[in-house]
N, C-alpha and C positions, 0 to 999 in steps of 0.2 A: 101176389106177395112182392112187397118191396124190397126187404131185403132182411136175411137172418145170420144170425150165429147160433153158434151151440149152445148162449145161454140165453139170447131174447131171438125174438122174432118180431118184423115189424111190417103193418101191413095200412098200404093207401087206402083211403076213403073220402075220396076227393082231395080236395087241398088238406086235407086232415091225416093224420097217421092215429093208427091204433098199435100198441107196443104190449107186447105180452112178453113178462118176465116168468118162466117156469121156476126159478129159483125160489121165489116168494107167491109165488101164484096170482100176481098181480097185474092186472089190465090198464093201463095208462091212456087216454084219448086225448091226442094232441089238437089244439087247434090251429088255424093256417099258421099263425107266427111263430107257434113254439114248434110246428112242424118245420117251417124255414128255417130255424136255430138248428132243430136235429140235424137237418140234410146237411146244412152247411158245417157243423161241427164233427158230422161223422167223415166228411171231404178232407176237413183240416182243422184242427180244433187251434182256431186262430180266434179268440174275440174280435178285432178289429176287423177282419177279413168277413165275419158274421156282422157285426154291428153294419158295416159298409151295403151288404147284399140287404139288411133289413130296411135299412135307410134308403134304396134304389127301389124297393119290391113296392115298399109300402106308404112311400113319401113322408117320414119322419123325421124329424131333427136326428142328426148323427148320434148325440148326446143321448137321446133320449134311447135310440137302437141299443146304443152299446150296456145300458143300465137293463136294458130288455135279458139282453143277452147274458149279462153277468147273473142275472137272477135267473134264469132259465137253466142255465149250464148249472148253479149252485143247487136248484131241486135235482135236474136228472144226476148230479153227483149222488145225492141224499137219496133216492132211490136205490141208487146202484146202477144204473143205465147208461154210467161213462165213466172212467177212470178220475 
């Protein structure tokens, strides 16, 4: 198990993550890109920092990485996984 809290549990599956939220009884599978964003966000919730890491990891344009981070964080928020 990679990480857990009183509300969600996170399990690594290769480069991907499985997140279980017992409040909603929902399980979410994050691909490698979403998992990288999740890990960055949990360390420090900073869009630019996460975008820079994606830019470096996946060799994509910084602006594209930033747009991905914003979209994914919005989705995490909608799912109630982050505040």
